[in-house]
C-alpha positions as MATLAB code, in Angstrom:
seq = 'MCGDKFIPILTSTFLIFTLLTSSTNGDVTLNGVPSNVYRYKISSAESLHLTFPELKKNTNQPYRLEVSSTNAARIHPVFVVVRQERSIQSWQIPLLVEAANPDAKNPFVEYMNTGRTLCYHTDDSSTYSSSNKSIQRTTKIINARTNFTVTLSTFSTLSVWVTLRALPVDNYFLKTNVKYNATFSPSEPVYYAYQFPDNDVKTVHLQVTSDDDVCFTVSVQPHICPIYDLLDQITYQGKYQTVSKNGGLVIYRKNFEYDGDASFVVVFVAHADNYECDTDAAVPFNKQARFRENRQISNVQFTVKASKKTGEYGIAILSLLGFNLVICLVIIILTYLFYRFGKHYKHDHNTGYSRRHSKTTDPRLSDFIHQRKRNRRMALNYFWHIANIAIFYGLPVVQLMVFYQRAVNFTGDLDLCYYNNQCSHPLYFNDFNHVYSNLGYVLFGLLFLFVTAFRNRKMQSSPGCGIPKLYGLYYAMGVALVFEGVLSGCYHICPNQSNFQFDTSFMYVMAMLIMAKLYQNRHPDVQASAYSTFTVLGLSVMVAMFGIIFNSLPVLIVFFVSYVIFCVYMAFKLYFFANVTRGMRTFVDEARSVGIKQGLRPRRQRLFVFVVLGLLINFTMAISGFFLYPENVDFGTYLLIILMGNAIMYSIFYMAMKMITKERICFEAMLYGVLALVLWLAGAYFFFNAATVWSKTPAQSRLLNQDCMVFDFYDTHDIWHILSAPALFFTFSFLGAMDDDLVNTRQDEIKVFRLYFVDLCNLT';
ca = [
     -18.422  -12.507   -1.795;
     -17.932  -15.245    0.779;
     -20.819  -17.214   -0.725;
     -19.242  -17.070   -4.172;
     -16.234  -18.993   -2.909;
     -18.381  -21.976   -1.915;
     -20.215  -22.336   -5.254;
     -17.496  -24.660   -6.678;
     -17.641  -26.761   -3.491;
     -21.444  -27.100   -3.621;
     -21.282  -27.960   -7.330;
     -18.653  -30.645   -6.701;
     -20.698  -32.076   -3.830;
     -23.789  -32.332   -6.026;
     -21.755  -33.979   -8.799;
     -20.270  -36.530   -6.413;
     -23.678  -37.339   -4.969;
     -25.110  -37.856   -8.483;
     -22.280  -40.137   -9.540;
     -22.404  -42.208   -6.379;
     -26.145  -42.749   -6.555;
     -26.305  -43.551  -10.283;
     -25.534  -46.886  -11.880;
     -24.727  -47.980  -15.396;
     -24.857  -51.382  -16.990;
     -21.440  -51.177  -18.627;
     -19.221  -50.385  -15.646;
     -15.684  -51.790  -15.673;
     -14.177  -52.572  -12.260;
     -10.483  -53.335  -11.878;
      -7.861  -53.628   -9.164;
      -5.242  -50.978   -9.809;
      -1.503  -51.511   -9.541;
       0.645  -48.524   -8.476;
       2.702  -46.937  -11.298;
       0.880  -48.900  -14.036;
      -0.597  -46.883  -16.922;
      -4.296  -47.596  -17.728;
      -5.853  -46.405  -21.001;
      -9.584  -47.015  -21.476;
     -12.444  -45.546  -23.425;
     -15.577  -44.566  -21.541;
     -18.970  -43.158  -22.497;
     -22.376  -42.539  -20.970;
     -22.942  -46.302  -21.117;
     -19.627  -47.371  -19.649;
     -17.683  -46.083  -16.606;
     -14.387  -47.186  -15.157;
     -13.758  -48.086  -11.495;
     -10.237  -48.718  -10.202;
      -9.370  -49.735   -6.653;
      -5.812  -49.169   -5.502;
      -4.386  -50.970   -2.471;
      -2.781  -49.453    0.565;
       0.920  -48.709    0.248;
       3.399  -50.431    2.517;
       3.309  -49.547    6.179;
       5.484  -46.681    7.453;
       6.378  -45.481    3.956;
       4.969  -42.000    4.685;
       3.975  -41.687    1.046;
       0.568  -40.702   -0.334;
      -0.660  -41.503   -3.835;
      -0.580  -39.050   -6.712;
      -3.193  -39.598   -9.435;
      -2.562  -38.486  -13.034;
      -5.542  -38.501  -15.403;
      -5.629  -37.183  -18.976;
      -7.765  -37.372  -22.091;
      -7.200  -36.608  -25.767;
     -10.763  -36.053  -26.928;
     -12.846  -35.010  -23.921;
     -15.063  -31.995  -24.658;
     -16.189  -29.135  -22.468;
     -19.850  -29.840  -23.228;
     -19.561  -33.435  -21.916;
     -16.470  -33.600  -19.702;
     -14.946  -36.613  -18.012;
     -15.682  -36.666  -14.287;
     -12.983  -37.967  -11.944;
     -14.129  -38.988   -8.462;
     -11.638  -40.280   -5.884;
     -12.936  -41.909   -2.698;
     -10.733  -42.464    0.318;
     -11.446  -43.686    3.801;
     -12.401  -40.246    5.147;
     -12.440  -37.910    2.179;
     -13.576  -37.567   -1.397;
     -12.197  -35.475   -4.271;
     -13.544  -34.700   -7.716;
     -12.626  -32.713  -10.815;
     -13.318  -32.812  -14.527;
     -11.455  -33.079  -17.823;
     -11.005  -30.741  -19.563;
     -10.196  -28.753  -16.434;
     -11.169  -25.095  -16.865;
      -8.771  -22.585  -15.330;
      -9.761  -18.931  -15.351;
      -7.307  -16.449  -16.844;
      -6.452  -13.404  -14.741;
      -6.013  -11.122  -17.750;
      -9.287   -9.165  -18.136;
      -8.520   -8.607  -21.833;
      -8.219  -12.304  -22.661;
     -10.399  -13.362  -25.590;
     -11.164  -16.637  -23.853;
     -11.591  -16.181  -20.084;
     -11.036  -19.904  -19.431;
      -8.173  -22.147  -20.475;
      -8.793  -25.875  -21.022;
      -6.315  -28.408  -19.667;
      -6.486  -32.014  -20.786;
      -3.753  -33.281  -18.429;
      -4.563  -33.299  -14.730;
      -2.743  -34.489  -11.649;
      -3.688  -34.370   -7.962;
      -1.969  -35.523   -4.816;
      -4.415  -37.490   -2.686;
      -4.977  -36.691    0.962;
      -2.654  -38.362    3.421;
      -4.840  -39.335    6.367;
      -3.670  -39.647    9.933;
      -4.870  -42.135   12.532;
      -8.144  -41.872   14.443;
      -6.466  -40.257   17.463;
      -5.700  -37.123   15.441;
      -8.150  -34.317   16.191;
      -8.315  -30.668   15.359;
     -10.254  -27.500   16.053;
     -10.895  -24.718   13.555;
     -11.779  -21.030   13.784;
     -12.007  -19.157   10.479;
      -8.533  -19.567    8.978;
      -6.661  -20.285   12.186;
      -6.777  -24.096   12.235;
      -4.949  -26.155   14.815;
      -4.595  -29.912   14.930;
      -2.318  -32.793   15.789;
       0.283  -33.962   13.324;
       0.697  -37.606   14.248;
       1.219  -39.737   11.167;
       0.990  -43.304   12.497;
      -1.364  -45.850   10.896;
      -1.952  -43.660    7.853;
      -4.333  -45.190    5.260;
      -3.465  -44.710    1.591;
      -5.877  -46.985   -0.286;
      -8.446  -45.333   -2.573;
     -10.962  -45.930   -5.384;
     -11.232  -43.804   -8.519;
     -14.287  -43.592  -10.781;
     -14.167  -42.164  -14.311;
     -17.449  -41.344  -16.041;
     -18.989  -39.068  -18.658;
     -22.377  -38.208  -20.118;
     -20.948  -38.203  -23.638;
     -22.597  -40.712  -26.003;
     -19.368  -40.886  -27.970;
     -16.411  -42.821  -26.647;
     -13.805  -40.759  -24.806;
     -10.265  -42.042  -24.298;
      -8.841  -41.625  -20.802;
      -5.350  -42.403  -19.498;
      -4.755  -42.930  -15.763;
      -1.776  -43.633  -13.527;
      -1.328  -43.689   -9.742;
       2.132  -43.555   -8.199;
       3.593  -42.913   -4.722;
       4.927  -39.426   -3.957;
       8.603  -39.301   -3.098;
       9.882  -36.872   -0.458;
       6.377  -36.047    0.684;
       7.572  -35.159    4.180;
      10.114  -32.358    3.987;
      13.236  -32.041    6.087;
      14.745  -28.854    7.439;
      17.480  -27.140    5.382;
      17.171  -29.605    2.470;
      16.604  -28.262   -1.057;
      13.751  -29.850   -3.029;
      12.465  -29.534   -6.602;
       8.847  -29.449   -7.721;
       7.212  -29.332  -11.156;
       3.581  -28.295  -11.566;
       1.061  -26.560  -13.830;
      -2.421  -24.996  -13.410;
      -4.053  -28.432  -13.729;
      -1.334  -30.407  -11.948;
      -0.687  -28.790   -8.552;
       1.610  -30.402   -5.998;
       1.998  -30.195   -2.262;
       4.325  -31.522    0.438;
       4.117  -31.812    4.217;
       6.426  -30.480    6.908;
       6.418  -31.288   10.620;
       8.011  -28.927   13.131;
      10.912  -30.812   14.728;
      10.549  -29.668   18.350;
       9.056  -27.025   20.603;
      12.165  -24.817   20.423;
      11.502  -23.996   16.764;
       8.800  -21.338   16.849;
       9.016  -20.268   13.213;
      10.428  -21.618    9.980;
      11.178  -19.821    6.729;
      10.111  -21.215    3.365;
      12.297  -19.971    0.498;
      11.209  -20.534   -3.114;
      13.148  -19.846   -6.329;
      12.457  -20.576   -9.992;
      14.412  -20.223  -13.234;
      11.355  -19.663  -15.446;
       8.894  -16.777  -15.685;
       5.712  -18.739  -15.011;
       3.477  -17.065  -12.451;
       2.369  -19.351   -9.632;
       0.920  -19.282   -6.135;
       2.575  -20.884   -3.147;
       0.365  -21.591   -0.161;
       0.909  -22.908    3.354;
      -2.100  -24.744    4.814;
      -2.849  -26.964    7.808;
      -2.209  -30.661    7.200;
      -5.942  -31.399    7.081;
      -7.998  -32.939    4.296;
      -9.109  -31.571    1.950;
      -6.083  -29.667    0.724;
      -7.081  -26.690   -1.415;
      -4.664  -26.928   -4.333;
      -6.513  -25.442   -7.337;
      -6.439  -21.739   -8.202;
     -10.123  -21.189   -7.449;
      -9.720  -22.791   -4.007;
      -6.210  -22.006   -2.777;
      -7.193  -18.766   -1.032;
      -9.734  -20.488    1.213;
      -7.249  -21.495    3.891;
      -3.768  -20.745    5.219;
      -1.346  -18.137    3.840;
      -0.475  -17.589    0.198;
       1.447  -15.339   -2.184;
       2.061  -14.983   -5.929;
       5.586  -15.720   -7.142;
       7.444  -15.358  -10.420;
      11.049  -16.295   -9.664;
      11.552  -15.553   -5.994;
       9.328  -15.898   -2.947;
       9.249  -16.805    0.690;
       7.011  -17.143    3.721;
       7.582  -16.989    7.449;
       5.507  -19.754    9.091;
       4.531  -19.654   12.748;
       4.346  -22.889   14.688;
       1.444  -21.573   16.795;
      -0.793  -21.320   13.704;
      -0.490  -25.079   13.014;
      -0.140  -26.495   16.514;
      -2.261  -28.817   18.585;
      -1.317  -30.781   21.678;
       2.383  -30.034   21.257;
       2.643  -31.183   17.621;
       2.521  -29.002   14.517;
       2.651  -29.585   10.760;
       1.587  -27.922    7.533;
       1.578  -28.521    3.785;
       3.285  -26.403    1.109;
       1.124  -26.121   -2.017;
       2.274  -25.031   -5.487;
      -0.066  -24.279   -8.394;
       0.710  -22.353  -11.595;
      -1.515  -19.649  -13.074;
      -3.094  -19.861  -16.503;
      -1.301  -16.638  -17.448;
       1.312  -14.297  -15.980;
      -1.011  -11.340  -15.500;
      -1.024  -11.337  -11.688;
       2.775  -11.450  -11.560;
       3.513   -9.051  -14.415;
       0.653   -7.114  -15.988;
       2.880   -6.181  -18.951;
       3.764   -9.793  -19.792;
       0.411  -11.532  -19.727;
       0.137  -14.511  -22.065;
      -2.464  -13.787  -24.792;
      -5.266  -16.270  -25.309;
      -7.264  -17.415  -28.277;
      -9.583  -20.211  -29.290;
      -6.710  -22.714  -29.340;
      -5.750  -21.999  -25.743;
      -5.902  -25.699  -24.844;
      -2.706  -26.285  -26.838;
      -0.847  -23.634  -24.866;
      -1.016  -25.415  -21.525;
       2.600  -26.637  -21.550;
       3.827  -23.049  -21.558;
       2.620  -22.692  -17.980;
       4.619  -25.542  -16.470;
       6.934  -24.313  -13.735;
       9.870  -25.897  -11.989;
      10.881  -24.516   -8.601;
      13.444  -25.154   -5.923;
      12.379  -24.665   -2.314;
      13.791  -25.093    1.170;
      12.307  -24.975    4.653;
      14.793  -23.289    6.972;
      14.645  -22.924   10.709;
      14.291  -19.291   11.722;
      16.529  -17.574   14.209;
      16.438  -18.503   17.851;
      15.887  -16.170   20.781;
      19.600  -15.684   21.407;
      20.258  -14.672   17.801;
      17.419  -12.163   17.976;
      18.885  -10.771   21.180;
      22.340  -10.290   19.657;
      20.962   -8.455   16.612;
      18.590   -6.272   18.655;
      21.119   -5.314   21.331;
      23.861   -4.711   18.750;
      21.787   -2.117   16.910;
      20.707   -0.509   20.165;
      24.328   -0.396   21.341;
      25.486    1.074   18.024;
      22.980    3.911   18.280;
      23.707    4.554   21.959;
      27.466    4.697   21.336;
      26.969    7.314   18.617;
      24.639    9.253   20.924;
      27.243    9.148   23.688;
      29.960   10.384   21.326;
      27.681   13.241   20.223;
      26.972   14.224   23.820;
      30.709   14.260   24.577;
      31.420   16.327   21.447;
      28.666   18.777   22.354;
      30.164   19.258   25.813;
      33.720   19.592   24.470;
      32.654   22.235   21.936;
      30.880   24.088   24.733;
      33.809   23.728   27.143;
      36.635   24.584   24.767;
      35.011   26.099   21.685;
      35.699   29.794   21.341;
      32.301   30.403   19.776;
      30.695   29.811   23.155;
      32.813   32.621   24.652;
      31.749   36.092   23.720;
      32.967   39.646   23.911;
      30.169   41.298   25.845;
      31.749   44.718   25.291;
      30.750   44.530   21.638;
      27.602   46.616   21.486;
      24.942   47.098   18.903;
      24.882   50.328   16.926;
      22.678   50.834   13.918;
      24.664   51.704   10.796;
      24.084   55.099    9.290;
      26.032   54.826    6.048;
      23.844   53.893    3.104;
      24.841   50.914    1.006;
      23.120   49.117   -1.816;
      23.327   45.753   -0.029;
      20.888   45.123    2.848;
      22.255   43.787    6.120;
      20.833   41.517    8.804;
      19.970   44.482   11.016;
      17.420   45.565    8.397;
      15.403   42.381    9.073;
      15.293   42.166   12.884;
      12.953   44.975   13.912;
      10.357   42.573   15.394;
      12.341   40.377   17.727;
       9.480   39.155   19.932;
       7.260   38.472   16.942;
      10.046   36.544   15.222;
      10.627   34.383   18.289;
       6.905   33.661   18.550;
       6.655   32.784   14.841;
       9.639   30.452   15.140;
       8.073   28.610   18.073;
       4.858   28.246   16.055;
       6.718   25.737   13.864;
       7.313   23.520   16.887;
       3.717   23.623   18.092;
       2.327   23.133   14.589;
       4.453   20.100   13.836;
       3.778   18.611   17.268;
       0.018   18.835   16.674;
       0.322   17.564   13.110;
       2.439   14.629   14.268;
      -0.162   13.604   16.851;
      -3.230   13.932   14.639;
      -1.457   12.469   11.610;
       0.297    9.705   13.524;
      -2.610    8.248   15.494;
      -4.700    7.238   12.433;
      -1.550    5.797   10.861;
      -0.929    3.555   13.871;
      -4.580    2.487   13.870;
      -4.526    1.724   10.143;
      -1.327   -0.319   10.341;
      -2.687   -2.399   13.221;
      -5.667   -3.124   10.973;
      -3.333   -4.113    8.115;
      -1.459   -6.493   10.406;
      -4.717   -8.133   11.450;
      -5.978   -8.267    7.852;
      -2.862  -10.097    6.689;
      -3.063  -12.565    9.554;
      -6.786  -13.181    9.042;
      -6.982  -13.414    5.251;
      -3.588  -15.040    4.737;
      -3.032  -12.852    1.654;
       0.695  -12.094    1.770;
       0.432  -10.039   -1.429;
      -0.966   -7.221    0.710;
       2.517   -6.414    2.037;
       5.748   -5.930    0.102;
       8.299   -7.623    2.359;
      11.841   -8.700    1.628;
      10.993  -12.339    2.157;
      14.641  -13.432    2.172;
      15.385  -11.203    5.143;
      12.210  -10.901    7.171;
      12.254  -11.863   10.845;
       8.991  -12.038   12.807;
       8.718  -10.771   16.382;
       5.449   -9.060   17.348;
       5.339   -7.976   13.696;
       5.643  -10.067   10.545;
       8.694   -8.027    9.509;
      10.231   -7.022   12.825;
      13.722   -6.094   11.626;
      12.479   -3.406    9.235;
      10.319   -1.897   11.963;
      13.011   -2.042   14.633;
      15.768   -0.558   12.438;
      13.863    2.765   12.596;
      14.882    3.065   16.243;
      17.730    5.400   15.279;
      15.369    8.094   13.997;
      13.622    8.262   17.347;
      16.827    8.254   19.404;
      18.627   10.841   17.289;
      15.503   13.001   17.092;
      15.260   13.088   20.885;
      18.998   13.743   21.108;
      18.715   16.663   18.679;
      15.971   18.170   20.822;
      18.299   17.875   23.819;
      21.276   19.397   21.954;
      19.082   22.246   20.671;
      17.871   23.002   24.184;
      21.486   22.904   25.397;
      22.652   25.344   22.703;
      19.663   27.581   23.342;
      20.644   27.832   26.994;
      24.425   27.891   26.808;
      25.199   29.760   23.608;
      24.830   33.469   24.277;
      25.486   36.017   21.533;
      26.972   39.414   22.280;
      24.369   42.204   22.319;
      23.434   43.144   18.767;
      25.668   40.431   17.288;
      25.257   37.163   15.475;
      22.302   35.396   13.884;
      19.161   35.821   16.055;
      18.440   32.923   18.409;
      15.313   31.498   16.798;
      15.363   27.815   17.758;
      11.723   26.993   17.034;
      12.564   25.534   13.629;
      15.319   23.382   15.147;
      12.860   21.982   17.693;
      10.498   21.286   14.784;
      13.302   19.385   13.008;
      13.836   17.223   16.084;
      10.122   16.379   16.305;
      10.053   15.616   12.570;
      13.015   13.246   12.969;
      11.303   11.404   15.830;
       8.069   10.955   13.916;
       9.889    9.972   10.754;
      11.026    6.947   12.749;
       7.554    6.293   14.136;
       5.771    6.535   10.779;
       8.485    4.679    8.882;
       8.162    1.891   11.441;
       4.384    1.887   10.925;
       4.833    1.738    7.153;
       7.119   -1.281    7.435;
       4.488   -3.218    9.381;
       2.868   -3.742    5.983;
       4.631   -1.781    3.220;
       2.543   -1.244    0.088;
       1.250    1.415   -2.260;
      -1.577    2.551    0.014;
       0.641    3.547    2.939;
       3.931    4.506    1.266;
       3.030    8.128    1.957;
       3.540    7.499    5.679;
       7.188    6.653    5.062;
       7.937    9.921    3.236;
       5.623   12.598    4.665;
       8.025   13.757    7.365;
      10.924   13.616    4.917;
       8.999   16.270    2.958;
       8.600   18.175    6.221;
      12.334   18.046    7.004;
      13.266   19.244    3.503;
      10.939   22.244    3.835;
      12.153   23.011    7.364;
      15.778   23.086    6.181;
      14.971   25.636    3.482;
      12.796   27.676    5.853;
      15.552   27.764    8.489;
      18.271   28.838    6.055;
      16.075   31.687    4.845;
      15.107   32.632    8.395;
      18.771   32.999    9.415;
      19.186   36.105    7.237;
      15.570   37.330    7.005;
      13.956   37.040   10.477;
      11.313   39.735    9.846;
      10.144   38.323    6.521;
      10.347   34.627    7.307;
       7.530   32.429    6.077;
       4.952   31.720    8.752;
       4.302   28.210   10.001;
       0.809   28.469    8.521;
       2.010   29.130    4.980;
       4.866   26.614    5.215;
       2.640   23.761    6.365;
       0.009   24.740    3.797;
       2.645   24.194    1.095;
       3.587   20.931    2.783;
      -0.055   19.878    2.804;
      -0.276   20.535   -0.927;
       2.914   18.523   -1.458;
       1.486   15.577    0.469;
      -1.751   15.837   -1.513;
       0.185   15.802   -4.795;
       2.130   12.783   -3.552;
      -1.126   11.057   -2.617;
      -2.585   11.453   -6.110;
       0.689   10.377   -7.694;
       0.941    7.280   -5.511;
      -2.706    6.246   -5.804;
      -3.007    6.629   -9.574;
       0.696    5.951  -10.248;
       0.390    6.405  -13.991;
       2.286    8.183  -16.742;
      -0.446   10.795  -17.417;
      -0.339   11.901  -13.769;
       3.446   12.174  -13.948;
       3.235   14.231  -17.166;
       0.771   16.676  -15.572;
       3.036   17.047  -12.553;
       6.143   17.421  -14.728;
       4.629   20.204  -16.845;
       3.218   21.964  -13.771;
       6.544   21.786  -11.987;
       8.475   23.183  -14.975;
       6.025   26.105  -15.208;
       6.362   26.690  -11.449;
      10.172   26.702  -11.676;
      10.128   29.221  -14.536;
       7.706   31.457  -12.636;
       9.888   31.344   -9.517;
      12.950   32.159  -11.618;
      11.284   35.321  -12.914;
      10.053   36.147   -9.424;
      13.551   35.869   -7.977;
      15.256   37.743  -10.806;
      12.779   40.634  -10.770;
      12.689   40.825   -6.919;
       9.125   39.466   -6.588;
       7.557   41.980   -8.990;
       7.305   39.931  -12.171;
       4.829   42.248  -13.921;
       6.926   45.357  -13.388;
      10.103   43.497  -14.334;
       8.655   42.188  -17.593;
       7.342   45.674  -18.428;
      10.818   47.098  -17.881;
      12.313   44.384  -20.090;
       9.848   45.162  -22.907;
      10.558   48.880  -22.666;
      14.298   48.258  -22.851;
      13.913   45.900  -25.797;
      11.976   48.573  -27.682;
      14.474   51.325  -26.921;
      17.831   49.547  -27.323;
      16.841   46.466  -29.342;
      16.071   42.867  -28.440;
      19.697   41.736  -28.459;
      20.758   44.451  -26.037;
      17.605   44.033  -23.976;
      18.255   40.314  -23.457;
      21.584   41.045  -21.801;
      21.053   40.512  -18.029;
      21.467   43.609  -15.891;
      22.151   41.587  -12.744;
      24.670   39.123  -14.041;
      25.546   37.325  -10.791;
      21.890   36.970   -9.884;
      21.144   35.753  -13.408;
      23.842   33.059  -13.132;
      22.456   31.736   -9.850;
      18.860   31.749  -11.111;
      19.786   29.901  -14.322;
      21.883   27.417  -12.352;
      18.944   26.747  -10.053;
      16.661   26.234  -13.044;
      19.084   23.808  -14.665;
      19.407   21.760  -11.492;
      15.624   21.556  -11.045;
      15.089   20.688  -14.704;
      17.758   17.991  -14.432;
      16.077   16.437  -11.397;
      12.637   16.608  -13.022;
      13.787   15.147  -16.348;
      15.902   12.420  -14.708;
      13.000   11.313  -12.526;
      10.678   11.397  -15.537;
      12.851    8.941  -17.470;
      13.590    6.752  -14.430;
       9.872    6.396  -13.669;
       8.484    3.817  -12.963;
      11.266    1.230  -13.352;
      13.666    2.801  -10.844;
      11.753    5.643   -9.166;
       8.164    5.736   -7.917;
       6.184    8.968   -7.696;
       6.632    9.452   -3.948;
      10.407    9.063   -4.213;
      10.421   11.315   -7.283;
       8.779   14.139   -5.344;
      11.051   13.535   -2.346;
      14.163   13.762   -4.533;
      12.979   17.133   -5.877;
      12.351   18.545   -2.394;
      15.553   17.163   -0.905;
      17.496   18.264   -3.985;
      16.315   21.848   -3.516;
      17.180   21.717    0.181;
      20.688   20.471   -0.663;
      21.051   23.079   -3.416;
      20.039   25.879   -1.047;
      22.461   24.609    1.605;
      25.309   24.584   -0.919;
      24.352   28.099   -2.036;
      24.293   29.265    1.578;
      27.785   27.894    2.207;
      29.063   29.352   -1.075;
      27.741   32.786   -0.172;
      29.429   32.581    3.220;
      32.696   32.005    1.430;
      32.040   34.794   -1.083;
      31.265   37.276    1.708;
      34.444   36.172    3.526;
      32.590   34.477    6.374;
      33.938   31.158    7.466;
      32.605   27.866    8.746;
      33.778   26.858   12.226;
      35.335   23.481   13.006;
      32.206   22.187   14.750;
      30.069   22.780   11.646;
      32.746   21.347    9.356;
      32.962   18.171   11.451;
      29.198   17.673   11.432;
      29.059   18.441    7.723;
      31.749   15.895    6.830;
      30.099   13.213    8.979;
      26.725   13.932    7.379;
      28.190   13.778    3.879;
      29.948   10.455    4.505;
      26.811    8.889    5.975;
      24.599   10.215    3.160;
      26.887    8.832    0.462;
      27.072    5.438    2.169;
      23.330    5.405    2.852;
      22.451    6.374   -0.734;
      24.109    3.204   -2.017;
      21.890    1.034    0.167;
      18.797    3.173   -0.489;
      18.970    2.699   -4.254;
      19.929   -0.970   -3.856;
      16.332   -1.670   -2.899;
      15.055   -5.106   -1.881;
      11.387   -4.304   -2.621;
       9.382   -1.988   -4.873;
       5.694   -1.331   -4.169;
       5.020    0.324   -7.558;
       5.031   -3.084   -9.293;
       3.214   -6.345   -8.641;
       4.063   -8.291   -5.464;
       5.752  -10.988   -7.555;
       7.903   -8.398   -9.338;
       8.850   -6.874   -5.999;
      10.017  -10.276   -4.773;
      12.451  -10.442   -7.688;
      14.464   -7.774   -5.832;
      14.470   -9.643   -2.517;
      17.959  -10.040   -1.065;
      19.629  -11.946    1.713;
      20.468  -10.292    5.025;
      23.808   -8.493    5.268;
      24.501   -7.652    8.924;
      24.183  -10.290   11.683;
      22.176  -12.277    9.130;
      19.335  -10.069   10.382;
      19.419   -6.668    8.640;
      19.207   -6.080    4.864;
      20.083   -3.104    2.635;
      17.001   -1.112    3.604;
      17.702   -1.684    7.293;
      21.210   -0.348    6.731;
      19.688    2.697    5.017;
      17.631    3.301    8.168;
      20.677    2.812   10.374;
      22.855    5.247    8.383;
      20.306    7.905    7.446;
      19.190    8.491   11.053;
      22.582    9.869   12.270;
      23.041   11.487    8.834;
      19.918   13.579    9.436;
      21.111   14.427   12.936;
      24.513   15.604   11.685;
      22.808   17.548    8.872;
      20.655   19.432   11.364;
      23.661   19.954   13.651;
      25.644   21.308   10.699;
      22.886   23.832    9.980;
      22.741   24.770   13.644;
      26.500   25.432   13.885;
      27.002   26.896   10.405;
      26.770   30.527   11.582;
      28.573   30.133   14.905;
      31.446   32.154   13.458;
      29.190   35.243   13.575;
      28.396   35.264   17.284;
      30.630   38.307   17.796;
      29.909   39.945   14.429;
      27.639   42.974   14.547;
      24.312   42.427   12.845;
      24.720   45.560   10.728;
      27.794   43.905    9.187;
      26.193   40.561    8.345;
      24.974   40.292    4.759;
      21.666   38.641    3.852;
      22.715   36.951    0.600;
      20.483   39.117   -1.526;
      21.581   37.343   -4.712;
      18.989   34.644   -4.287;
      16.161   35.953   -2.149;
      13.952   39.013   -2.198;
      14.951   42.187   -0.363;
      11.481   43.287    0.612;
      12.799   46.459    2.209;
      13.862   47.828   -1.185;
      10.914   46.748   -3.326;
       9.672   50.316   -3.564;
];
């Protein structure tokens, strides 16, 4: 593959050598005048040589050469060769630009108008050293030479008309924080130079906007001749990205520095079609493609801005750290106050356990706590399982993301990562702020582990009273919250389709843990084992992987149909108390004996209402995601919404059943619940106001890029991280304190909410 890139260079070198060593009898040699238009006809018997003088001293302006033809043919093109003091350039007319659309009828588009900016040479004292794509050199611009000679020739026996003009480039050297305009096409690229002002500026930020829909590539390269400004060359050196209307690059001084000075060039070149920016809006091609070239002319506005200084980084970093630590401190104080003054931490130890003897139709908690030691061991298995999974899942993720970081830096391909280029601050990572804003998950996860250990030690239930103390699932939630921060941070090192799964895997885990814990509270003996729970989670992650990798409508349809069938099956399973076959047989027998109309009437009306309500909610989520895909929801988020929606629905059901059974929710749980709800609602606004989307092309993702909101450092997704971390903590704390009102309630008086889940004790 590397050799393929140098074929155009070798071909151009051979062409130049042939032209320089050949002679014709009908050559025309003229002295060129800048800005004058020259129109001549050339053929195989007659070439044109123009020599242009050096521009005035200290103008800091290179030449730009515009050459066009009205009747040049692909079979015998016009060759343009430009010789300068220390470089040589060549191209041909018509210029062939390859279309990116694989379905194009004509894979190459012909352009009859060409324009190239000529190299701006520095003085002899300027030196440089190169290593792969990391090129460093001086940026002194004294004694620059701008004179050049251009030769136009062709092997055509028929006369070919050629028009030529050379003119100085205005605003070639860019200034900081000044807005510039540039117009270019696939055959008429442009570039400009920028010199870092002083050693204090370590990075600068290039921002690019456009009002049209033309797809183009913007590249940043060392200020060294030759400048690679055509589409088949632009990826050879520097950093580059595709842009439709919005783009940006963070440029490091160290990558373009030598002997204290540093400079680079910004290159713009349009694509022959829009396929790489929007695969659904590719320009079709036909045999008359040469007349479509004006459709791919783009006009952009761009600015080079100085990035933040060390002090500004420090303020933003310490502010977020302080914000999280203050919330942690408040939580620690609240935890102590609830322990010190909360009545649910004070128990009546005279309340003893006595097994009930009166038979009732409703099972009680005491019917599900015969295996106390086994239940405690099974609960702790969740902690050990998730700890092992986190280690073995997390280490390859870290290794892969380090590789991604190196790949981006080495290749210069910024389309590999879906950054918010308008709010991306480099520090150790290319997008430091989005990595660092995950700090809250780690801090609040560790804090939840501490609070869980504190409650496990200090909160003592009366003998035979309250919900059993099975804290293994809570410890698992804390570990999941910590590693959600770690893996989300890894994902944001280089966010894209391939690693989006890392950002959501532990969100799936937390959703499943919430449902498992709520069920465990009332069914300790029949709780799902850690093995079965994480097997289901593994299948969920596998489904997400296929959905993310293939990311197509057929995959979504298969998942949608499968999920609807699964929901219907679970509805029957819940309504018939796990024995679907026997339940359906009973229904058929009743329909035969009393008629279909009477047989359809539900025997368990309250249970029927809850089952139907659950079905409707799941169908609503599935159908909504189906119609929002892929414009507003990707497959990974779609699956996450379904899992989190079921966790929320089960939590609401659990609270509703507490109210129905005349239990109550203590103040501690209510406080945590209100705080969680407020943070979730606020965070949801920023979550859906996304600044990137990996399910589309990189250029389409950049259309969503937004400016920073907080400290001119954090954007909407950072704020989502900042708010969702304490929201998860308060959600877990709410679940942990939800049944504190039962610490002195005898277990044979606590109901198990049979309406929704299976009473395995009464299956026979």
